[in-house]
N, C-alpha and C positions, 0 to 999 in steps of 0.2 A: 592654465597656460604655462608651458615649459619655458624656463629661462636658462640659457647657456652662454658662456663667454662673457657674462656680466652685462648682457644687453638683450633686448627683446628680439627673438629670431624673425627671419623673413623681413629684414629691414634694409636690404641692399648689401653692398660690398663689405667685406671684412678686411681689416688691415692688420699688419703684424703688431701694431700697437695694441689693438683690441685683444689679439690673441695672448699677448704677454701680460695684460693688465691684471688678471687674477693671480698671477704668479710673481708679482713684483718682490714680495718678501722672500720667496724662495730663491729668486734671482740674486737678491742682495746677499743671502746666506751662501749661495754657491760662489759668489764673487769673493766673499770673505775667506772661504776655504781655499780658493785659488790664490788669494794674496798670501795666505800662510804657506801654501805649497811652493810658490815662487820665492818667498822669503828664504825658505830652506835651501832652494836651488841656488839662489844668488849668493848665499854664504859659502857654498862649497868651494868655488874657485879661490876665495880669499884664504880659506883654511889650507888649501893646497899650496898657495903662495907662501904661507908661513912655514909649511912643511919643507918646501924647497930651500927657504932661508936656513932652516935648521940643518938640512943636508949640506948646504954650502958652508956651514960653520959661522954664519952671521948671527948677530943678536936677533932674537925673536920674542914675541909677546907671550909665547907658551912653549911647553916642551912637546916632544914627539908623541908621548903617551896621551897628552891632552888633545893633540891634533887627531889622533886615531879615534879617541873617544867622541870628539865632536863630529867627525865624519860618520861614525856609526849612529849616533843619536839623530843627526840630520837626515840620514837615510830612512830610519824608522819613522820619524815624525813626518817627513815629506811624503812617504808612502801612505801613511794614514790620512793626511790632509788631502792628498790626490784622490784617494778612494772616496772620501766624503764629497769632494767637489764634483767628481764624475757622477756619483750617485744622485746628488741633488740636481745638477743641471740636466742630466739625461732624463730624469724623471719629469722635469718641466716639459721636455719634448714629448714624452709619453702622455702627459696630462693634456697638452695642447692637441695632440692627435685624437685623444678621446673626445675632448670638447668639440673639436671641429667636425668629427664624424657624427656626433650627436646633433650638432647644429644642422649639418647637411641633411641628415636623415629626416629630421623634423621639418626642415624647409621643403624637402621633396614631398612629404606627406600633405603639405598645404597646397601644392600646385594642382591646377585643374587638368582635366583629361586631355585637353588640346596640347599641353606641354609634352605629354607622353606619346602623343601621336607623332611628334617631331624628334624625340630623343629615344634612342634604343636603350635597352636594359644593359647591354654590354658597355656602352659609353658611360652610363651612370655608375656602373660597377668600377670602371677605370678611375673615375673621380673619387669614389669612396675608398679605393685601395692605393693606386699608384700616386695620385696627386697629393692625398693627405699624408702618405708616407714621406714624400719629398719635403713637405712642410715640417714634418716631425724631425727629419734629418737636420734641417737648418736650426730649428728651435732647440735641439739638443746638442748634437755633435758640433755643428758649425759655430753656434754661440759660445760653447765651451772653448773651442780653439781660438775664436776671435778675442774673447776676454783674456785668454792665456797669452796671446800675441801682444796685446796692448800692455799687459802687466810686465811681461818679461823684457820687452823693448824699453818701456818706461823706466824699469829698474836698472837695466844693463848699460844703456847709453850714457847716463851721467857717470857711472863708475868707470867705464872705458875712457871717457873724456878726462876724468880726474887722474887716471894713470898716465895717459899720453894723448893729448888732443889730436896731434897730427896723425898718429898711427890709427886712432879711433875713426877719424873721418875717412881715411883711406880705406879702412877695412869695411866700413858701413856703407860706402857708396854702392857696391853691388847689391846689397840688401834693398836699398831704395829703388834700384832698377827692377828688382823682383816685383815689388808692389806696383810699380808703374806699368810694367809689361802685362801683369795679370789683370790690372784694371782695364787696359785697352781691349782685352779679349772678352770682358764680361758681357758687353752689349750683344756681341755676336753669339755668345753662348746662350743668352736668354732666348733669342729667336729660334735657334736650332733645337734647344731643349723643348720648347713649346711645340714645334713640329713633331719631335719624337714622341711626346706625350699624346698628341693627337693620333699618331700612327699606332701607338699601343692601344688606344681606345678602340680603333677600328679592328685591331687584331682580337681584342677581348670580345667585341660584338660578334665577330665572325664565329669564334669558338662557341660562344653562348648560343647562337642561333642554330648551329649545326648539332650541338649536343641535345638541344631541346627538340629539334626536328629530325633526329637520327633515323627514326622509323620511316619517315617520308623519303629520306635520302636512299635508304636501303630498298624500299619497295619499288622505287623508280630507277634503281641501279645507277645512281648518280655519284657514287663514291669517288670515281676518278675526276669527274667534273668539279666536285667540291674540293677535292685535294688540290687541283690546279688553282682554283680560286684562293685557297688558303695560302698556297705557295706564293702567289702574287702579293697578297696582303702581308705575308710574313717578310717577303723581300723588301717591300716598301718600308716596313719597320726596321729592317736590317740596314737599309741605306740611310735612314734617318739617324740610326744609332751611329753609323760610321761618320756622319757629318759632325755629330757631337764629339766623337772620339778624335777627330782630326784636331780639334781645338785642345782637347785634353792632352793628347800626346805631345803637343807643343808646349802647353802651359807647365806641366809637371817637370819634364826634363830641363826646361828653361830655369825654373826656380832652383832646381838642384845644382845646375851649372853655376848660377849666380852665387849660391851659398858656398860652393866649392871655391869659387873665385875669391870670395871674401876671406876664406881661410888661407888661400895661397898668398893673397896680398899681406895678410898678417904675418905669415911666415917670412916673407921677403922683407917687408918694411920693418917689422919688429925685430927680425934677426939682425938686420943692419944696425938698428939702434943698440942692440945688445953688444955687437962687435965694437961699435964706436963708444961703448961705455955709457950711453945715455939712458939705458934701461936695464934694470936688473933681470936676471934669469927668472926669478920668481914672478915679476910683473909680466914678463914675456909669456910664461906658462899660463898665468891668470888670464891674459888677453885672449890667448887661443882657446882656453877652456870656456870663456864667456862667449866667444864666437861660435863654438860648437853648440853651446846651449841655445843660441839664436837660430841655429840651422833648421831644426824641425819646425819651430813657429813660422819661420820664413817660408819653408817648403809648404806648410799648411795653408799659406795664402791662396795657392792654387786650388786646394780642396775647398776652402771656405767660399771662394768666389764661384767655383763650379756648383757647389751645393746651393749657394744663394741664388744663382741664376736658375737652377732647377726649381727651387721653392717659389721664386717669383713667378716663373712660368706656370707652375701648378696652381698657385694662389690666384693668378689671373684667370685660369680656366675655371677654378671653383667659383670665383666672383661672377663669371658669366652666368652661372646657375643661380647664385644668390640675388642677382639683379632681376631675375625673372619673377615678376609679381604674381601672386595667385589671383585668378580672375574672380573667383567667388570668395567673398570675405564676410566676416561677422557683421551682423546688424546689432541692434540693442533689444529686440523683442523676443520673448519666449513665452510659450503657452502650452498647455497640455490638457486633454489630448487634441490632436488634429481631427476635426470632424468634417471638414470641407476643403477640397482643393479645386480651384477654379482658374482656368486660363482664359485670357482675353486677347483675341486677335494675335496669337503668338506665332512668331516666325523665327527660324533658326538657320544660320548659315554655318557650314562646317568646312574644315580643310583650308589649305593655302589658297585655293581658288574660289573660296566663298560659295561653295555649292549650297544651293537652297534645299535644305533637308526637310523643313516644315514651313508651311505658309498659312497664315491666318487660322490657326487652330483654336477652337473653342470647345473645351471639354470640362465637364464638371464631375468630380468624384465626391460622394457624400456617404456618411455612415449608413451601413445597412444595404447599400446598393452595389450591384456587381456590374462593372463596365467591361465589355469585351472589345478588343481591338483586332481587326483582321486586315489583310492586305497582302499584295504580292511582295516578293523580295525587293528591297530597296525603296519601299513605299514610305518609310520613316517611322515604323512601329517602335524599334529600339531607341531611336532618338527621342520619341515622345516619352518613353519610360525614363530615360536619363534626364530629361528636362523636368519631369514631375518629381524626380528624386533630388533635384537641384545639384546635379553633377555637371551640367553645362549651363551656360547663360543663353537667354534668348536675345536675339538682335533687335526684334521689334515686339511690341505687345508686353504683356506682363503675366505673371503667375501669382496667385494669391493662396495663402494658407489661412483658413479661418478668417477670410476677408482682410488679411494683412499681407502686403506685398512681400514676396520672397526676399527681396534685397534688405528688408528691415529685420529679418529673423536672425537670431544667433544660430550658428551652424550646428553646434553640438546638440541642443535640444531638438532641433529640426530633424537631423539625421537619426537621432535616437528613436524617432516616431515613424520612420519610414524604413520598411524592409523590402529589399529588392532581390529577386532571384533571376539570373540570366540563363540563356540557353546553353552557355558554355561557362559554368561556374568554376571558380578557382577553389581548390581544396589544398590543404597543407599536408606536408609529409608527417602526419601524426595519426593517432588512432581515430576510429569512427566517432567515438564519444567526444574526443577533443575537438573535432571538426564541427560536430553538431552544437557543442556548448561554447563555441568560439566567442560569441557575443554575450554569453551568460555563463561564465565559468563556474558560478556557484549553483548551477542547476542541480536539482536532485535526480536520482535515478528514475523516480516515478515520472518526473517531467520529461526526461529524455525518452522513456519508453512510450509515453503518450504521443509525442510528435512522431516517433518512429512508426507507430501504428497508423497515424493519420496519413502518412505518405506511403504506406504499403511496403515498408522495409523490414518488417518483423521476420518474415520467412528468410529473406536474404541474409540478415545478420545472424540468424540462428545457424546458418550454414557456414559462417566465417570461422576460421580456426580458433580465434579468441573472442568471438562475439563482438561487443562494442569496443573492446580493447584492441581489436585487430588494427595494426598499422597499415595504412592504405598506400604508402609510397608517395613519391613526388607528384604533385598535382592529382593525386588519387588514381595513379596509374594501375593499381591493383583492382579497381572497380570498373564495371561496364559503364557506358555512357548514361544509361538510365539510372543506374545506382548512384552515380555522381550527382545527377540532377536532383534525385530525391533526398540525398544527404544535404544538399544545399537548401532545398525547400524546408527540410526539417530544421535546419539552422535558423532560417528566417521565421518559422512558426514559433520557435522556442522563445523568442524575445517578446512575442505578443504585442507587436507594434500596431498602432491604430490605423496605419496605412500599409497595405501589402500590394506590391507591384510585381506581377509575374510575367517575365518577358520570354514567352515560348519555352518555359523552363521544363516542360514535360515532352519535348519533341522527340526524345530518345526512348520513351517508354511506349508500350503498345496502347492503342486507343481505348481498350477496356479499362486498363489501369488508370489512364489519364481521366476518364470519365468518372471513375470512383473517387479519385482524389479531388477533382473539381467539385463533385457533388458534396463531399465532406466539407470542403472549404466554404461552399455556399451556405451550408447548414450552420457552420460555426461562425460565419462572417457577418452576423447581424450587428456586431459592434465595431466593425472595421470598414474602412474604405478599400474596396477590392477592385483592382484592375487586372484583367487577364488578357495577355497577348497570346494568340495561338494560331498555328497554321492549320489546325483541325477545327473546322467550324462547329462540329458536333460538340466540342468541349465548351463552347460559349453560347450555344443556341438558347439556353435558358437565362442568359444575362438580362438585366433590367434594360440595358441599352447596349447596342452594338455599333461601334464606329468603324467605318470602312475607309481606309486610307489608300490613295493612289497618287504617286509622284509627290508626296509630301502634303497633300491636301485631303480634307474630308469630303468624299464624294457621296457618301450615304451615311445615314444614321437612323436607328430605330430598333424595334424588337425583331426577332427572327422572322416571324410571319409577315410583318410589314415589309421587310427587306426582300423576302422572296417574291412578294407580290409586285415589286417594282421592276423585276426582270432586268436588272442592271448587273454590275460587277459582282455583287454578293450572290445573286442567284446563279451566276455563271460559275463562281467558285464552289458553291454548294453542289451544283450538278456534276462538276468534275470530281468532287470528293465522293459522292454517292456512286458514280461510275467506277471509281477505283476500288470501292468496297465490294461491288458486285463482281469485279474481275478477280479480286483476291479470294472471294468466297467460291 
């Protein structure tokens, strides 16, 4: 079990407190460096004050040479401390970004298939990129400037008051207005940023879908139609960005105006005090220098609140994912190998409308027996495979592995014993060898060659430019449909799982090749539980039992000859298949 962020993953919402917890010591170290940085900064106006006194010919605590030396040393030491503080605190943001992305990736790997039926890949990619980046900006940049703001104001205000309390309060009033006005806009910023992030997610989703389906778009000449759809989605993101910008363009000029007003007040009030002889020129210069030092921290209030609003909105969106519990969870039982899978009156509902995909299913897989499953499209064949592989939950009834309820099994040992091959397998943008050895990376060349021969891929691979090392492109785009299916079948055979579920995984190969592969599987399958779903009845005619599905229910079961004699759905499907063969011949 992977642990990130200092707590067990997939346990609900994440708070900023949890995010910062592993980095407390680094945060304290960064704070110390910031204290040193601002200590250097706060000393500069006082040194300048002494320099003005020397220029005026007044008694001073040091000579001009010492003043210049102090200014030079403070500049060097301040730059060093500033570099260390930025490096330390910015790295905290990067660390939190890494941890949060690990946590989200792991959490997504735990969620059940029904979650992915409701959430697009584009939307999830937006969470993994834009939302996590916003949290990083707050954890690094915004936290640094917030700490800097607190330190510089805490150090400057007492010094200003000690010089002249009346002038200090008059000059600091605009700075208080900056903080108050920015705070008023924070709530509105949060909601608008959240809307903007949602629009970015839709934009990412649209781009991802179009790039993945670019061939379909071109074949049907829908480039202009998709372009108009993208423009509409892009315009929505643009409008959302404008609504955020409306607050931003008010917030930042407002803070700059207030800071400028503070300096103007200092010039007016302080200048009058100098004329009246109640304040020295050196103190006057020092007050203005300190107000200028406060200008950027005060202006950064707008940035900090803006980034904070964005990060809160993004963390809120991320927590919507973290609050999604996995439907299928670990039990406490594990055993090896699985020799029996049994379903008892199993029913499954899918989708938002609770469509009844399977009803009262009773199927038994045992070692050494081959079960065939046939039926028309939408009859529930793929759903049956997914339920046997414990990818989805049953609503009624139960499934047992070695006479132990599926809910009591640990998922890792259970899934390690079940290999599934679908009709539309997913292949990675890697070599043929890497795809075949995906679940068994330490496999030898002899093992790879053995499964390649079993699935009839030897001649195909011999014709590839680099043989097994040939890179097949994204989703195996360089391969034909039949080649992709056989690579996926080889991948499943390599792990030698005691349960093998084939979901029409040879639909793209010719019937002769399919028959040879199925015959080879039957011969080698005396030690496994083998279930074959096929739209070609000839591929499963020699199965020990054939299950016929119609509208999610088992309407027939038995051996090939028995089902033909019943003259029901199976015999009708067999007649259609034989007629198609005669037409093709």
